N, C-alpha and C positions, 0 to 999 in steps of 0.2 A: 475220336477225331473232332477237331474244333469245328464249330458251326460256321456257316458261310458269312455270318455277320460279325463274327469276332475279329476279322481282319480289319474292320473299321473302328475298333475300339481305341480311344485316345488314352494313352497311359503316361503318367508323369514320370520323367526320368530324373528330375531334380526338383524337389519341393521348394517352392518360393512363395512368399506372401508379402504383399506391400499394403499397409493400411487395412489389413483384414481381407484384402482381395487376393484370390488365388491367381498367381502369375507363374505357375510352375512351367518349367521347360519340359515339353512333352515330346513323344515320338513324332507327332505331326510337325512341331517346330524344328526338330532335328532334320527331318527329310526336306523341309523347306530350305534350311541352311545348306544341306548337301546339294540340293538343286541349284541354289544360287552360286555356290562355290564351283560346281562343275561347269556351269555356263560361263563363269568368269575364266576358269582355267582353259576351257575349250577355245574361247575366242582369243585369249591372250597367247596361248601356245600355238594356235593355228596361224595367227597373223604376225608373230614376232619377227619373222624373217622377211615377209612381204616380197616373196620371189616373183619375178616376172612370169615365169612358168610355174604355176602353183602345184604343190604336191597334193596328196589326198586330203590331208587335214585342212590345208588352206583352201583347197577347192570346195570342200564341204561347207566351210565357214562363208565363203563367197557366195555359194548357192543360196544359203539361208539369208544372207544379207540382201542379195538381189531379189529374192522371192518376196521378202517383207517390203522392200523398197518399191517394187512394182505394185504390190497390193495397195500400199499407201497412195502411190501416184494415181492408180486407176480409180480409187474410191474417194480420194480427198482432193487430188490435184497438187499443183506446186505449192499451194498454201499450207499443205500438211507436212512439208519437208522438215520443218523445225520440230515437229512432234515425233520424228522417226526414232530417236533414242528410246523414248518411252514405249512406242509400239513394238519395236524390236525386242526390248527387254521383256515386255509382257508376253510376246509370242514364245520366246525361248524359255522363260520361266514356267509357263503353263505346259509347254511340250515336254520339257525335261521332267516336270512333276508327273505328268501322265506316263512317260516312258519308264521312269524309276519305279513307279508302282507295279510294273510288270516283273520286277525282280522278286523271286520268292523270298518271303519273310521281310519284305520291305513294307513301306506304308504309303498309300496313295492319298496325299493330302488334298488333291483335287476332287476326291470322292466325298469331301465334307462340305456341306452347303455353307457353313459358317466361313470357311476360308474363301470359297468362291464368291460369296456375297460381299465379303470385305473387299476383294478385288473389284467386283462389279460396282460397289458403292464409290470407291475411289474414282473409277472411270466415269460414273454418272455425275458425281460432284465436279470433277475436273472439266468434263464436257460442258456442263451447265455454266460453270464460271467462264469458260472460253466464249460461250455464246453471248453472255451478258457483257463481257469485256469488249467484244467486237461489235455488237449491235445495240447495246444499251437496252432500254425498255422496248425497242422494236423487236427484241427477241421473243416477246410474248406473242408475236405473229405466228410463231410455231404452232400455237393452239388454234389458230383460225387462218387457214391459207389465204393468201392474197388472191382476190378475184372471185372468191366463193360468195354466193348470194347471202345477204344479211339474214334472210329468213332461215337459213340452215344453221345459224350460230348456236341455237339452243340444242342442236343435235351434235354438231361437229366439235364444239369446244369441250364438252364432257368426254367425248370419245378420244380426242387428241390428248387431253390431260391424263386420262387413264392409260392410254398407250405410252405416253412419255414416262410416267412414273412407274410403269411396269417393266421398264428396260432393265434395271439392275436385277430384278427377280427372274426375268427370262434368261438373262446371261448366266446367273448363278445356278438356276435349276437345270438348265440344259446340260451344262458341264457335269454337275453333280449326278444327274440321272444316268447319263451315258457311261460315266466311269464306274458308278456303283453297280449297275445292272451287269455290265461286262465282267466285273470281278466276281460277282456272285455266281454267274454262269460258269466261270472257270473253276471256282471252288467246288460247286456241286458236281460238275462232270468229272473233275479231277478226283473227287471222292468216290464216284462210281468206278473209275478206272482202278483205284487202289483196292476197292472191295472185291471187284470181279477178278482181278489179277490177270492171269495168262489168257483168260477168255475175253478180256476187255479190249480186243483189237478194234472193234467198231467205236466204242467210247473213246479210245485213245486217238484214233484218227479224227474223230469229231473234236476232241480237245485240242489237237494240233491245229486244226482248221480255225477253231475259235480263237486260239492264241495268236495266230497270224492276223486274223481279222481285228483282234483287240489292239495289236500294235498299230494297224492302220487307223483304227478309231482314235487312238491316243493322239496321233499326229493330226487327224482330221478335226478333232474337237479343239485343239490349239488353234488351228486355222479358222474355224468357225468363231471362236471366242474373239480372235483378233480382228477378223474382217467385220464383225458386228461393231466392234469398237471403232473401226475406221468409218463405218457408215454413220454412227452417232456423231463422230467428229466432223464428218462432212456436213451433217445437218446443222451443227453448231456454227460452222464457218460460213456455209453458203445458204443456210436456211432451207426451206422446201424448194 
């Protein structure tokens, strides 16, 4: 039986090298492409008719649309409306990546910190650029809140700088940890069920419960990743 960590192994499907750098197409890249294609197909097929009385697929797409739109409005305000396409795409990509990882013999690319950190770094750089574009050098006030006593600068500024630059790490590690731990638990308990066989009623019931919980966590972590992005965007637009 394969170990619980083997499911996270990145395997090259097509060996490629550019200038001596390995750029092979891997199982991780494959499932990222699958997630992107499925999101595109889901939204395109769901909304192609645009019926006044939505069917099940159109209704599901509209629920997702309204959910993300309300999240952005509540956390960023009307100024964040033009960033909706990016926020919605981010939410759908992470959620589909999480949910696809629940399929047996698939690959959960959101369980790899390199993938999550790449997403988080794009968000961090983008939000920082937006902040400087809107506020210029006044954006440095992020590191020393207006109205705070000057005497506290020696303490507040280092804390705020560390807090600000830790954002991409916290985004990446949170998603990585939750997806990795859940899949390891499923693998370990699933192994017990297979070994015990017919006597494994209790482990099977526990496995079923954890599987249902993991589906919920998959959706929840996409929400957490997205709402934190909205909060960072709020800070860039409105400052503290």
